[in-house]
C-alpha positions in Angstrom: -8.9 -14.7 -11.7 -6.0 -12.4 -12.4 -6.2 -8.6 -12.7 -5.3 -7.0 -15.5 -5.1 -3.3 -16.1 -3.9 -1.0 -18.7 -2.6 2.4 -19.5 -3.3 3.6 -22.8 -1.7 7.1 -23.8 -1.8 8.4 -27.1 1.9 9.2 -28.7 0.4 12.9 -30.0 2.0 15.4 -27.3 3.9 15.6 -24.3 3.1 13.5 -21.4 -0.2 14.8 -19.4 -0.2 15.3 -15.4 -3.9 13.9 -15.6 -2.6 10.9 -17.6 0.7 10.0 -14.9 -2.3 10.0 -12.1 -4.2 7.5 -14.2 -0.8 5.4 -14.6 0.2 5.4 -11.2 -3.6 4.5 -10.0 -3.7 1.6 -12.3 0.1 0.7 -11.3 -0.9 0.8 -7.5 -4.1 -1.1 -8.3 -2.2 -4.0 -10.0 0.3 -4.6 -7.1 -2.3 -4.3 -4.7 -4.1 -7.6 -6.7 -1.2 -9.3 -7.4 -2.0 -8.3 -11.0 -0.8 -7.1 -14.2 0.0 -3.6 -15.7 -0.3 -3.3 -19.4 1.1 -0.3 -21.6 -0.6 0.1 -24.4 0.2 3.1 -26.6 -2.5 4.0 -29.1 -0.9 5.0 -31.9 -3.4 4.9 -34.6 -3.4 8.6 -35.7 -0.7 8.6 -38.2 -0.9 12.4 -38.7 0.1 13.3 -35.4 1.9 10.4 -33.8 5.7 10.9 -33.4 8.3 8.7 -32.3 9.7 10.8 -29.8 6.6 11.5 -27.8 6.4 7.4 -27.4 10.3 7.5 -25.8 8.6 10.6 -24.0 5.8 8.3 -22.5 8.3 5.5 -21.7 10.7 8.2 -20.1 8.3 9.8 -18.4 7.0 6.7 -16.6 10.6 5.8 -15.4 10.6 9.1 -13.8 7.7 8.5 -11.8 8.6 5.3 -10.7 7.2 3.0 -13.6 10.2 1.8 -14.6 10.4 -1.1 -18.2 10.7 -3.9 -17.3 8.1 -3.9 -14.3 5.3 -3.7 -16.7 3.7 -5.9 -20.1 4.5 -3.7 -23.1 4.3 -1.5 -24.5 2.0 -2.6 -27.2 1.1 -0.8 -29.9 -2.5 -0.3 -31.2 -1.8 0.2 -34.7 -0.5 -3.3 -34.8 -4.1 -5.1 -34.0 -5.9 -3.6 -37.1 -6.6 -7.0 -38.0 -8.4 -7.8 -34.6 -10.1 -4.5 -35.2 -11.5 -5.0 -38.6 -12.5 -8.9 -37.6 -14.5 -7.8 -34.8 -16.3 -5.0 -36.8 -16.9 -7.8 -39.7 -18.6 -10.1 -36.8 -21.1 -7.5 -35.6 -22.0 -7.0 -39.4 -22.7 -10.8 -39.6 -24.6 -11.0 -36.3 -26.9 -8.3 -37.1 -25.4 -5.8 -34.5 -24.1 -3.5 -37.0 -25.3 -2.0 -40.5 -23.5 -0.1 -43.7 -25.1 3.5 -43.7 -24.5 6.4 -46.5 -25.7 9.0 -44.6 -23.9 12.2 -45.0 -24.2 15.1 -42.3 -25.8 17.2 -44.3 -28.6 14.4 -44.9 -29.2 13.3 -41.5 -29.4 17.2 -40.3 -32.4 18.0 -43.3 -34.1 14.9 -42.2 -34.1 15.7 -38.5 -34.2 19.6 -38.6 -31.4 19.8 -36.3 -27.6 20.0 -35.9 -28.0 18.5 -32.4 -30.2 15.5 -32.3 -27.9 12.8 -33.8 -28.4 10.2 -36.5 -31.8 9.1 -36.6 -31.4 5.4 -37.6 -32.7 5.9 -41.4 -30.4 2.8 -42.8 -30.8 0.5 -39.9 -33.0 -1.8 -42.6 -31.9 -1.1 -45.9 -29.2 -3.7 -46.2 -26.7 -1.7 -47.6 -23.6 -3.9 -48.4 -20.3 -2.3 -47.7 -19.2 0.1 -50.1 -16.7 3.3 -50.3 -17.6 5.8 -48.3 -20.3 3.7 -46.3 -19.7 4.0 -42.1 -20.8 0.7 -40.5 -23.1 1.7 -37.4 -23.6 0.0 -34.3 -27.2 -1.1 -33.6 -28.0 0.1 -30.4 -31.0 -1.4 -28.7 -34.4 0.8 -28.9 -35.5 -0.7 -25.0 -34.0 -1.3 -21.7 -30.9 0.7 -20.0 -27.3 0.0 -20.0 -25.9 -0.3 -16.5 -22.0 0.6 -15.7 -20.9 -0.9 -12.8 -18.3 2.0 -11.5 -16.1 1.2 -8.5 -16.0 5.1 -8.0 -19.6 6.1 -9.3 -21.6 3.6 -8.1 -24.2 1.8 -11.1 -24.4 5.2 -13.7 -27.5 4.4 -15.9 -27.7 5.3 -19.8 -31.1 4.7 -21.6 -30.4 3.1 -24.5 -33.0 5.3 -26.7 -30.7 7.8 -25.9 -27.4 6.6 -27.4 -27.6 6.9 -31.2 -26.5 4.3 -33.7 -22.8 5.6 -33.3 -20.1 4.5 -36.1 -17.5 1.6 -35.4 -15.8 1.8 -38.9 -15.2 4.6 -41.2 -16.0 4.8 -44.4 -12.8 3.0 -45.7 -13.0 0.5 -43.8 -10.7 1.5 -40.4 -12.3 1.3 -37.0 -12.8 4.1 -34.9 -11.5 4.5 -31.5 -14.3 2.7 -29.3 -13.8 -0.3 -31.4 -10.3 -0.3 -31.5 -10.3 0.4 -27.3 -13.0 -2.3 -26.8 -11.3 -4.9 -28.9 -7.6 -4.3 -27.5 -8.6 -4.3 -23.9 -10.2 -7.9 -25.1 -7.0 -9.2 -26.8 -4.9 -8.5 -23.8 -7.7 -9.5 -21.4 -8.1 -6.4 -19.4 -10.4 -7.2 -16.0 -10.3 -3.7 -14.9 -10.6 -0.1 -16.6 -9.3 2.9 -14.4 -9.5 5.9 -16.5 -10.4 9.4 -16.3 -13.9 10.7 -16.0 -14.0 12.5 -19.3 -14.2 8.7 -21.2 -17.6 7.9 -18.8 -19.8 9.2 -21.4 -18.3 6.7 -24.0 -18.6 3.7 -21.5 -22.2 2.9 -22.1 -21.1 2.6 -25.9 -18.0 0.6 -25.4 -19.7 -1.9 -22.6 -22.5 -2.6 -25.7 -19.6 -3.4 -27.5 -18.3 -5.8 -25.3 -21.5 -7.4 -24.9 -22.6 -7.7 -28.6 -19.0 -9.3 -29.1 -20.0 -12.3 -26.7 -17.4 -11.3 -23.8 -17.9 -10.0 -20.0 -17.3 -6.7 -20.0 -14.7 -5.3 -17.9 -15.1 -3.2 -14.1 -14.8 0.1 -14.2 -13.4 2.7 -12.5 -13.8 6.5 -13.5 -11.6 9.1 -11.5 -12.0 12.4 -11.3 -11.5 14.8 -13.8 -8.1 17.3 -13.1 -8.9 21.1 -13.0 -7.2 24.6 -12.8 -8.0 27.4 -10.8 -10.9 28.3 -12.5 -12.1 24.7 -12.4 -12.0 24.0 -16.0 -10.2 21.0 -17.1 -6.4 21.2 -17.4 -5.5 22.2 -21.3 -2.8 21.2 -23.1 -3.2 24.8 -24.8 -4.0 26.6 -21.8 -2.6 24.7 -18.9 0.8 23.8 -17.5 0.4 20.0 -17.7 3.3 18.4 -19.6 4.9 16.3 -17.1 8.2 16.8 -18.5 8.2 20.5 -17.7 7.9 19.8 -14.0 10.6 17.1 -14.3 12.9 20.0 -16.0 12.1 22.7 -13.5 13.2 20.3 -10.6 10.4 18.9 -9.1 11.1 15.5 -7.1 9.7 12.3 -8.7 8.6 11.2 -5.2 6.8 15.1 -4.4 5.1 14.4 -7.6 4.1 11.0 -7.3 2.8 11.6 -3.8 1.1 15.1 -4.8 -0.8 13.4 -7.9 -2.2 10.6 -5.9 -4.0 13.0 -3.7 -5.9 14.5 -6.6 -9.2 12.9 -5.3 -7.6 10.9 -2.5 -6.7 11.4 0.7 -4.5 9.2 3.0 -5.7 8.1 6.4 -5.1 10.7 9.4 -4.4 14.4 9.1 -1.6 14.3 6.7 -0.7 14.6 3.1 3.1 14.1 2.9 3.4 10.4 3.2 6.0 7.6 2.0 5.0 5.7 -1.2 4.5 2.6 0.7 2.1 4.1 3.0 -0.2 5.3 -0.4 0.5 1.9 -1.8 -0.7 0.4 1.5 -3.6 2.5 1.8 -5.1 4.0 -1.7 -8.7 2.2 -2.0 -10.4 3.1 -5.5 -13.8 3.0 -3.6 -12.3 6.2 -1.9 -11.8 7.9 -4.3 -13.5 11.3 -4.6 -15.6 11.6 -7.7 -15.4 15.5 -7.9 -13.2 17.5 -9.9 -9.7 17.3 -8.3 -8.0 21.0 -8.5 -4.6 20.8 -9.4 -2.9 23.6 -7.5 1.0 24.5 -8.7 1.1 26.1 -5.3 0.6 23.3 -3.3 2.7 21.0 -5.3 5.8 23.5 -5.0 5.2 23.3 -1.5 5.2 19.7 -1.3 8.9 19.7 -3.4 10.0 22.1 -1.2 9.3 19.6 1.7 10.8 17.1 0.2 14.0 18.5 -1.0 14.5 19.3 2.8 14.0 15.7 4.0 16.8 14.4 1.7 20.0 13.5 3.2 22.6 16.1 2.0 24.5 13.9 -0.5 21.5 13.0 -1.8 20.6 16.5 -2.6 23.8 17.4 -3.8 23.5 14.5 -6.2 19.9 15.5 -7.4 21.4 19.0 -8.3 23.9 18.2 -10.2 21.9 18.0 -13.7 21.3 21.8 -13.3 24.8 22.3 -11.9 26.5 20.7 -14.7 23.5 21.1 -17.7 23.0 17.5 -18.2 20.4 15.6 -20.3 17.6 18.2 -20.7 18.2 20.4 -18.5 19.8 23.7 -19.7 23.7 24.8 -19.3 23.9 26.8 -16.1 26.0 30.2 -16.8 29.1 29.0 -16.1 32.0 26.9 -18.1 31.8 23.1 -16.9 35.7 23.6 -15.7 34.4 26.9 -13.2 32.2 24.7 -11.4 33.7 23.5 -7.8 32.1 20.6 -6.6 33.8 21.5 -3.4 32.4 24.5 -3.0 29.0 23.8 -4.0 29.1 20.8 -1.0 30.1 23.3 1.7 27.0 25.7 0.4 24.7 22.6 -0.1 22.9 22.3 3.5 22.4 26.3 3.4 21.2 26.2 0.2 18.6 23.0 0.8 16.5 24.9 3.2 15.9 27.7 0.7 14.7 26.3 -2.7 11.7 24.4 -3.4 12.9 23.6 -7.0 15.9 21.8 -7.8 16.4 25.0 -11.0 16.7 27.5 -8.1 20.1 26.2 -7.2 21.9 28.2 -10.0 20.9 31.5 -9.2 21.8 31.0 -5.5 25.1 29.2 -6.1 26.3 31.2 -9.4 28.2 33.6 -7.3 30.7 30.9 -6.2 32.0 30.1 -10.1 31.5 32.9 -12.2 34.5 35.0 -12.5 31.9 37.7 -11.7 28.5 38.1 -10.0 25.6 38.5 -12.6 24.6 41.9 -10.8 20.8 42.2 -10.5 20.5 46.0 -11.4 17.1 46.3 -9.4 18.9 45.0 -6.3 22.0 47.4 -7.1 19.6 50.1 -7.1 18.4 49.2 -3.8 21.3 48.2 -1.8 23.8 50.9 -3.2 22.3 54.2 -1.2 24.2 57.1 0.0 27.0 56.2 2.5 27.1 52.8 0.5 30.8 53.9 -1.3 32.5 54.5 2.4 30.9 51.2 3.9 32.7 49.2 0.8 35.9 50.7 1.6 36.0 50.3 5.5 34.3 46.5 5.0 37.3 46.1 2.6 39.7 47.7 4.7 38.4 45.6 7.3 38.5 42.2 5.7 42.2 42.5 4.6 42.9 42.8 8.1 41.7 39.6 9.3 43.7 36.8 10.2 40.8 34.0 10.2 38.9 33.8 7.0 35.6 32.2 9.0 32.0 32.8 8.9 31.9 34.0 12.8 34.9 36.4 12.0 33.5 37.8 9.0 30.1 38.7 10.7 31.5 40.6 14.0 33.8 42.6 11.8 31.1 43.6 9.4 29.1 44.2 12.4 31.3 46.6 13.9 32.0 48.8 10.4 28.4 49.0 10.4 27.9 50.1 14.3 30.5 52.7 13.5 28.2 54.2 11.2 25.5 53.6 13.0 23.9 51.1 11.1 22.4 47.4 12.0 24.4 44.4 10.1 21.1 43.9 8.1 21.8 47.5 6.6 25.5 47.0 6.7 25.5 44.1 4.7 22.9 45.0 2.0 25.5 46.6 0.2 28.4 44.0 0.3 25.9 41.1 -0.3 25.0 42.7 -3.8 28.6 43.4 -4.5 29.6 39.9 -4.0 26.7 37.7 -4.8 25.3 40.4 -7.5 21.5 40.1 -5.3 19.9 41.0 -2.3 18.6 38.0 -1.0 20.5 34.3 -0.9 22.7 32.1 0.9 23.7 33.2 4.2 26.2 36.1 3.6 29.2 35.2 6.0 28.9 31.2 5.2 28.8 32.6 1.3 32.2 34.6 2.0 33.9 32.0 3.6 33.7 29.5 1.0 34.3 32.3 -1.8 37.4 32.8 -0.3 39.3 36.3 0.7 40.9 37.0 -2.7 37.7 36.6 -4.7 35.6 38.8 -2.0 38.1 41.4 -1.8 38.2 41.8 -5.6 34.4 41.8 -5.9 34.1 44.7 -3.0 37.0 46.7 -4.8 35.0 46.0 -8.2 31.9 47.4 -6.6 33.4 50.4 -5.1 34.8 51.3 -8.6 31.4 51.1 -10.3 30.0 53.4 -7.7 32.2 56.5 -8.8 
């Protein structure tokens, strides 16, 4: 038997990080088993679906390493409406489904509760199909439905507690439960690996598989992803869009690594591991069923480690979208012609050790490409204390006299200027840093001055001195 797994997102919004994790888990399992990964876009919600959301799914999958051409599909659920209706008709013809004209209000009036669920009133009425009549599945009254789950063992559901659920609406259109089952059958899916939130639907879907005469797939329900309050990650409340993390400057490799740790861990006392190790060691049966905490602070730390591990040339290339404003990245505060690739290459090794997100490269190097630095007023107020004007005068004069413009000479020169005023280097360099870069923190100062150059450095020191009058 060839293993066939599927990832079936809906194109109704940004790509959820929980969905990305499920996609990766399916992807790895298919590769491990020599199987097939199927992408199915569940696009039957016409009111909410947009073509750009579908393209967003495809580009997000590309970014995390599930590239177009490496999987089967995408298929679109809307193209299988005929198969869905035919399956509903077969269930009705075999006596496994019946038509029902009960309204919600009528059911509540009979049961005396809005929570009890459907009471089976129309089971034996023999109603034909008609406008406003939903098709309900006739759930067995006795026995149990056992779901064999690679992660959760064998969750067991009493059939008498499963109501006769709707499989087709009053207009004849099948609901998600039936469409999902029929699609999986049509596409030969052997393993369904999906989020825990779908587990309550699984006994109903398994009953549908059996009623349609097909052996159900092997199930695996991975743990729900939660926030710091242990609430399920929500698009309305939490930062969950994979595209947002990508555009903020997270590396795909770091994101892949971190997502795979949500409910699973590699061998040994380690978390940051090569993707090839994850592909080799990952086992569905080793996944912890408990909710998995999506910790953005930890993800950020992961990303910093991945950035620092890049060869400098790759780091430079990775930063390029933020330096040039290409793709979906917002343009930087300088004009394209102001960007100096050689200057950036010179400071790149220094910046690489100081940022955790690629987007942080812009405020670290903007002073190199702007005609004047962007002054942080809080930083200015903090650095420009009594005596700063005289210190800037002295530093400017000392720098003007230098024959060699290199980091070591600049450092020793300012150190001497500060010592004459009873200041250690840290205190002496604060007003110089703000005058030249606009900030109190950033890249090593003297290496920055070396790259910025003599004339631009002196010009900024003089401008800061004028501002202090």
